[in-house]
C-alpha positions in Angstrom: 0.0 0.0 0.0 1.2 3.5 -0.9 0.2 6.8 0.4 1.1 8.5 -2.8 0.8 7.0 -6.3 2.4 8.6 -9.3 -0.2 10.5 -11.2 0.2 12.4 -14.5 -0.5 15.6 -12.5 3.0 15.3 -11.0 4.6 15.1 -14.4 6.7 18.1 -15.5 6.9 16.6 -19.0 10.7 16.1 -18.7 11.2 12.4 -18.6 14.5 12.3 -16.7 13.3 14.7 -14.0 10.0 12.9 -13.7 11.8 9.7 -13.1 13.8 11.3 -10.3 10.6 12.6 -8.8 9.2 9.1 -8.9 12.2 8.1 -6.7 11.2 10.7 -4.2 7.6 9.3 -4.1 9.0 5.8 -3.5 10.9 7.1 -0.5 7.9 9.0 0.9 5.9 5.8 0.6 8.7 3.8 2.3 8.7 6.2 5.2 4.9 6.1 5.4 4.9 2.3 5.6 7.6 2.4 8.3 5.6 4.9 10.3 2.5 2.8 9.9 4.4 -0.2 11.2 5.8 1.9 14.0 9.4 1.5 12.6 9.9 5.1 11.5 12.8 5.7 13.9 14.6 2.6 12.5 14.8 4.0 9.0 15.0 7.7 9.8 18.8 8.0 9.3 18.6 6.1 6.0 15.8 8.3 4.7 17.6 11.4 5.8 20.8 10.3 4.0 18.9 9.4 0.9 17.2 12.8 1.0 20.5 14.6 1.5 21.9 12.8 -1.5 18.7 13.3 -3.6 18.6 17.0 -3.0 22.2 17.5 -3.9 22.1 15.4 -7.0 18.6 16.1 -8.3 18.9 19.8 -7.8 22.3 20.0 -9.5 20.8 18.0 -12.4 17.7 20.1 -12.6 19.5 23.4 -12.3 22.1 22.4 -15.0 19.2 21.5 -17.4 17.4 24.8 -16.6 20.6 26.7 -17.2 21.3 24.9 -20.5 17.9 26.0 -21.7 18.1 29.5 -20.3 15.1 29.1 -18.0 14.2 32.7 -17.0 13.2 31.8 -13.4 16.4 29.8 -12.7 17.7 32.2 -9.9 14.4 31.8 -8.0 14.5 28.1 -8.5 18.0 27.9 -7.1 17.0 29.9 -4.1 14.1 27.5 -3.4 16.5 24.6 -3.7 19.0 26.2 -1.3 16.2 26.6 1.2 15.2 22.9 0.9 18.8 21.8 1.2 19.2 23.9 4.3 16.0 22.4 5.8 17.2 18.9 5.1 20.5 19.7 6.8 18.6 21.1 9.8 16.4 18.0 10.0 19.5 15.7 9.8 21.2 17.7 12.6 18.1 17.6 14.8 17.9 13.8 14.3 21.3 13.4 15.9 19.9 15.0 19.1 16.9 12.7 19.3 14.7 10.8 17.0 11.4 10.9 18.7 8.8 12.4 16.4 11.3 13.1 13.7 10.2 10.4 11.3 6.6 11.8 11.3 8.0 15.3 10.8 10.2 14.2 8.0 7.2 12.4 6.3 5.1 15.6 6.5 8.1 17.7 5.2 8.6 15.3 2.2 4.9 15.1 1.4 4.5 18.9 1.6 7.6 19.4 -0.5 6.2 17.0 -3.2 2.9 18.8 -3.3 4.2 22.4 -3.0 7.5 22.3 -4.9 7.0 19.7 -7.6 3.3 20.5 -8.3 3.7 24.3 -7.7 7.2 25.1 -8.8 8.7 22.4 -11.0 5.6 22.1 -13.1 6.3 25.6 -14.4 9.5 24.7 -16.1 8.1 21.7 -18.0 6.3 23.7 -20.8 9.3 26.0 -21.1 11.8 23.2 -21.6 9.4 21.2 -23.9 8.9 24.3 -26.1 12.7 24.2 -26.6 12.9 20.5 -27.5 13.8 19.3 -24.0 11.0 16.8 -23.3 13.0 13.6 -23.7 16.2 14.7 -22.1 17.9 11.6 -20.6 
């Protein structure tokens, strides 16, 4: 059972970035299942490490693509990414002080990020990149 299933509404239209977003959804679902089974604390460090790696690699990938296609809102996008990276770092640091309640907080953060950032922000670059031939970037 998953709490979030990939839907076309999540798609930016850029295949490689959508595939990376699917990976984030898999991790949100994994954390959800662990929380449901009362094992959130056991996988917290693993999910935080994955999220730290994901933000670094995915954002670099996304920003390089946006720069290559001269996306006009790139600076704003980079600023939002920097804020998300900072938040992930803060969550990781707090988890070293104590895990109680952190898995639930991380789940809510990741779910909100998916809904707000991907649906609200990332969706805006899809049509721009597609119009410049970028849909099937691999």
